[in-house]
C-alpha positions as CSV (number, residue, x, y, z in Angstrom):
1,M,-127.3,-107.0,-35.1
2,K,-125.5,-106.2,-38.2
3,N,-128.5,-106.9,-40.0
4,K,-130.5,-103.9,-38.5
5,F,-128.1,-101.7,-39.4
6,F,-128.4,-102.6,-43.0
7,I,-131.5,-102.6,-42.9
8,F,-132.3,-99.0,-41.8
9,P,-130.6,-97.1,-44.1
10,L,-132.7,-99.5,-47.0
11,L,-136.0,-98.7,-45.3
12,I,-134.4,-94.7,-46.0
13,L,-133.3,-95.6,-49.7
14,L,-137.0,-97.1,-50.5
15,T,-139.1,-94.5,-48.5
16,S,-137.2,-91.6,-50.7
17,Q,-137.8,-93.4,-53.8
18,T,-141.1,-93.8,-53.2
19,L,-141.6,-90.1,-52.3
20,A,-140.0,-88.9,-55.7
21,R,-142.1,-91.5,-57.8
22,A,-145.0,-89.6,-56.0
23,D,-143.9,-86.1,-56.8
24,E,-143.4,-87.4,-60.2
25,D,-146.8,-88.4,-61.1
26,F,-147.9,-85.6,-59.2
27,I,-146.1,-83.0,-61.6
28,L,-147.3,-85.6,-64.9
29,E,-150.8,-85.8,-63.9
30,E,-150.7,-81.8,-63.5
31,R,-149.5,-81.6,-66.8
32,G,-152.6,-83.5,-68.1
33,V,-150.6,-86.9,-68.4
34,K,-152.5,-90.3,-67.0
35,L,-150.4,-92.9,-65.5
36,A,-151.0,-96.3,-66.9
37,G,-150.7,-98.6,-63.4
38,T,-147.3,-99.5,-63.1
39,E,-146.3,-99.5,-66.4
40,K,-143.6,-97.3,-67.9
41,K,-146.0,-95.8,-70.9
42,V,-148.3,-93.0,-70.3
43,D,-150.7,-91.3,-72.2
44,L,-151.8,-87.9,-72.5
45,D,-155.3,-87.1,-71.2
46,I,-157.1,-85.8,-74.4
47,D,-159.7,-83.7,-72.4
48,E,-156.5,-81.9,-71.3
49,R,-155.4,-80.8,-75.0
50,P,-155.8,-77.2,-76.1
51,R,-159.3,-76.3,-77.6
52,W,-158.3,-72.9,-79.2
53,G,-155.3,-70.8,-80.1
54,L,-153.8,-67.5,-81.6
55,G,-150.7,-66.7,-83.4
56,L,-148.7,-63.6,-84.6
57,K,-146.3,-63.8,-87.4
58,I,-144.1,-61.9,-89.5
59,G,-142.5,-62.5,-92.4
60,P,-140.8,-60.6,-95.7
61,F,-143.5,-60.5,-98.8
62,E,-143.2,-59.3,-102.6
63,P,-146.5,-60.0,-104.6
64,K,-145.7,-61.7,-108.2
65,F,-147.9,-58.8,-109.6
66,S,-147.8,-60.6,-113.4
67,I,-150.1,-58.5,-115.7
68,A,-150.2,-55.3,-113.5
69,H,-146.3,-55.6,-112.8
70,D,-146.0,-52.1,-115.2
71,Y,-148.2,-50.8,-113.0
72,Y,-146.2,-51.7,-109.7
73,D,-142.6,-51.1,-111.1
74,A,-144.1,-47.6,-112.1
75,Y,-145.1,-46.9,-108.7
76,F,-143.5,-49.2,-105.8
77,G,-140.9,-51.1,-108.0
78,S,-137.8,-49.2,-106.0
79,R,-139.2,-50.4,-102.6
80,G,-137.4,-53.8,-101.3
81,K,-139.4,-56.5,-99.9
82,E,-142.1,-54.9,-97.2
83,P,-142.8,-57.2,-94.3
84,F,-146.1,-58.8,-94.0
85,Y,-147.8,-59.5,-90.7
86,A,-150.5,-61.5,-89.4
87,L,-153.0,-62.4,-86.7
88,E,-154.0,-66.3,-86.5
89,G,-156.9,-67.9,-84.9
90,R,-157.3,-71.9,-84.7
91,F,-160.2,-74.2,-82.9
92,F,-159.3,-77.7,-82.2
93,F,-161.9,-80.5,-83.8
94,Y,-159.7,-83.5,-83.7
95,R,-157.3,-84.3,-80.9
96,N,-155.3,-87.1,-79.9
97,T,-151.6,-88.2,-79.2
98,V,-150.4,-88.9,-82.9
99,I,-152.4,-86.0,-84.8
100,Q,-154.5,-83.0,-84.7
101,L,-157.1,-81.6,-86.6
102,I,-157.5,-77.4,-86.9
103,L,-159.9,-75.0,-88.2
104,H,-157.4,-72.3,-89.2
105,A,-158.8,-68.4,-89.8
106,Q,-155.8,-65.8,-90.5
107,I,-155.8,-61.9,-91.4
108,G,-153.0,-59.8,-92.6
109,Y,-151.6,-56.9,-93.6
110,W,-149.1,-55.6,-96.3
111,Q,-148.2,-51.8,-97.5
112,T,-145.8,-50.7,-99.8
113,Y,-145.6,-46.9,-100.8
114,G,-143.9,-44.7,-103.5
115,K,-144.5,-41.2,-105.3
116,S,-147.4,-40.5,-107.9
117,Q,-146.5,-40.5,-111.7
118,R,-146.5,-37.5,-113.8
119,C,-146.9,-38.2,-117.5
120,T,-146.5,-36.2,-120.5
121,L,-146.2,-36.4,-124.0
122,N,-145.4,-33.9,-126.2
123,G,-144.9,-31.4,-123.5
124,E,-148.7,-32.0,-122.5
125,A,-150.3,-34.0,-120.0
126,A,-150.7,-37.5,-120.7
127,S,-151.9,-41.1,-119.4
128,C,-149.2,-43.3,-118.5
129,N,-150.2,-45.8,-120.7
130,A,-149.6,-43.7,-124.2
131,A,-147.2,-44.7,-126.5
132,G,-144.3,-42.3,-126.0
133,A,-145.3,-40.9,-122.6
134,V,-142.7,-40.2,-120.6
135,K,-143.2,-40.9,-117.0
136,S,-141.6,-39.0,-113.8
137,S,-142.3,-39.2,-110.1
138,G,-144.5,-36.4,-108.7
139,S,-144.9,-35.6,-105.0
140,S,-148.1,-37.1,-103.6
141,P,-147.6,-40.0,-101.5
142,T,-149.2,-43.2,-102.8
143,S,-149.7,-46.8,-101.2
144,L,-151.0,-50.0,-102.1
145,N,-152.6,-52.2,-99.3
146,L,-153.3,-55.7,-99.0
147,L,-155.7,-57.2,-96.2
148,P,-155.8,-60.9,-97.4
149,G,-157.9,-63.2,-94.8
150,E,-157.2,-67.0,-95.1
151,L,-159.8,-69.9,-94.1
152,G,-158.4,-73.2,-93.7
153,V,-157.5,-76.9,-92.4
154,E,-154.4,-77.6,-90.3
155,I,-153.0,-81.0,-89.5
156,K,-150.4,-81.2,-86.6
157,L,-148.2,-84.1,-86.1
158,N,-147.5,-84.8,-82.4
159,L,-145.9,-88.1,-82.5
160,F,-142.4,-86.4,-82.1
161,K,-143.8,-84.3,-78.8
162,D,-146.1,-86.5,-77.1
163,R,-144.5,-89.7,-77.8
164,F,-141.1,-89.3,-77.8
165,H,-140.5,-85.9,-76.0
166,V,-139.4,-84.2,-78.8
167,P,-140.5,-80.7,-78.9
168,L,-141.2,-80.4,-82.5
169,V,-144.6,-80.2,-84.2
170,P,-144.5,-80.5,-87.9
171,Y,-147.7,-79.3,-90.0
172,I,-149.3,-78.4,-93.3
173,R,-152.3,-76.6,-94.1
174,G,-154.5,-75.7,-97.0
175,S,-157.2,-72.6,-97.3
176,V,-158.8,-70.7,-99.7
177,M,-158.4,-67.0,-99.0
178,Y,-159.8,-63.6,-100.4
179,T,-157.4,-60.5,-100.3
180,M,-158.9,-57.1,-100.5
181,W,-156.5,-54.3,-102.0
182,W,-156.5,-50.9,-102.2
183,V,-154.5,-47.8,-103.4
184,Y,-154.0,-44.4,-101.4
185,A,-153.1,-41.5,-103.3
186,D,-153.3,-37.8,-101.8
187,G,-155.1,-39.6,-98.6
188,L,-157.9,-41.0,-100.7
189,A,-158.9,-44.2,-102.0
190,K,-158.2,-44.3,-105.8
191,S,-156.5,-45.6,-108.7
192,A,-153.3,-43.6,-109.4
193,D,-154.2,-44.2,-113.0
194,S,-157.9,-43.7,-113.8
195,E,-157.7,-46.0,-116.7
196,R,-157.1,-48.9,-114.5
197,G,-160.6,-48.3,-112.9
198,K,-161.0,-47.9,-108.9
199,G,-158.6,-47.7,-106.5
200,I,-159.8,-50.6,-104.6
201,G,-160.9,-54.4,-105.1
202,G,-160.5,-58.0,-104.4
203,V,-159.3,-61.3,-105.6
204,F,-159.6,-64.9,-104.4
205,G,-157.2,-67.3,-104.5
206,L,-155.6,-70.6,-102.7
207,I,-152.7,-71.0,-100.5
208,G,-150.5,-73.9,-99.0
209,N,-148.3,-73.8,-96.1
210,V,-145.8,-76.3,-94.2
211,G,-144.3,-75.4,-90.9
212,I,-142.5,-76.8,-87.9
213,A,-143.0,-75.7,-84.5
214,L,-141.2,-75.5,-81.6
215,N,-142.4,-76.1,-78.2
216,L,-141.1,-74.0,-75.7
217,D,-142.7,-75.4,-72.4
218,W,-139.3,-77.5,-72.3
219,I,-137.6,-74.2,-71.5
220,D,-139.1,-73.8,-68.2
221,R,-141.5,-76.9,-67.0
222,S,-142.6,-75.0,-63.6
223,T,-143.9,-72.1,-65.2
224,A,-145.4,-73.9,-68.3
225,R,-147.3,-76.1,-65.1
226,E,-147.8,-72.9,-63.3
227,A,-149.5,-71.6,-66.7
228,M,-151.8,-74.4,-67.2
229,R,-153.1,-74.0,-63.7
230,S,-153.4,-70.4,-63.7
231,V,-154.6,-69.4,-66.5
232,G,-155.2,-72.6,-69.1
233,L,-152.3,-72.0,-71.1
234,K,-151.5,-75.6,-72.7
235,D,-148.5,-75.2,-75.3
236,T,-146.6,-72.4,-76.2
237,Y,-144.9,-72.2,-79.6
238,L,-142.4,-70.6,-82.1
239,Y,-142.7,-71.6,-85.3
240,F,-141.3,-71.1,-89.0
241,E,-143.6,-71.0,-91.9
242,Y,-142.8,-71.7,-96.0
243,S,-146.1,-70.5,-97.7
244,G,-146.8,-70.7,-101.9
245,K,-149.9,-69.1,-102.8
246,T,-151.9,-68.5,-106.2
247,N,-153.8,-65.5,-105.7
248,K,-155.4,-64.2,-109.0
249,N,-159.1,-64.8,-108.8
250,F,-158.1,-68.6,-110.2
251,K,-157.4,-66.7,-113.9
252,N,-155.9,-64.3,-115.6
253,T,-158.0,-61.3,-115.4
254,G,-156.1,-58.1,-115.8
255,T,-156.2,-57.6,-112.2
256,F,-153.7,-58.0,-109.5
257,D,-152.1,-60.9,-109.0
258,F,-150.9,-61.5,-105.8
259,S,-149.6,-65.2,-106.1
260,G,-146.3,-65.5,-104.5
261,H,-143.7,-68.2,-102.1
262,Y,-142.6,-66.5,-98.9
263,W,-141.7,-67.4,-95.0
264,T,-142.9,-66.4,-91.9
265,I,-141.7,-66.9,-89.0
266,G,-144.4,-66.7,-85.6
267,L,-145.6,-67.4,-81.8
268,S,-148.2,-69.1,-80.7
269,V,-150.5,-69.7,-77.7
270,D,-152.8,-72.9,-77.2
271,F,-155.5,-72.7,-74.2
């Protein structure tokens, strides 16, 4: 008789554990995880991996300028490091539980501004490049604008996130770039110094990036599951990135040199 009293609670305990395990399996399958039978190991279903993504980032930036540095200092040198903004898109063309290969495209924007320059020599107007010319700030607002575009390949390491459940994803990226620039003076795109030619142009370059992305799904897993089910949102990341670029047409041409090193912080979503 006593054995019956022990059997009944035991059945209740086993039943509750089975239901809990079934609920856990259901949640895992919702997140795109295929369970390998009764084994503890789980493998992510590649079909549930992200196929494309978008990102927005911001950070300080001050180009090197090099040969044209005297020109930059004259008009904009008193300014601090202006913020750099960029919108990026990604297409995942290789996806597994260890690495992802991604085609990365980006378009950015940066602007600095100052006042026009007035140069005189012996009391008469003269070129600012003339020996002995006296420079003074004019009243016309002048701005330098950059529109850098990038196209490259990114490698993401998913080992920590998918195998060890650590929400960190390191990555590296290499890209070719083209930076379009123009100078606004009195509302027109023109050179503030006529001897330097047109006030618009562009330069090619190369850029390398290294970063670490923090996966935010662990903050609220139920919301992450609902986002996947309703809109197909696979992952959300907060990331920090350090960039180094050479952007001067691969040689010293006498034009602007937009090379430099800088860091950015961004938010990205993958679908």
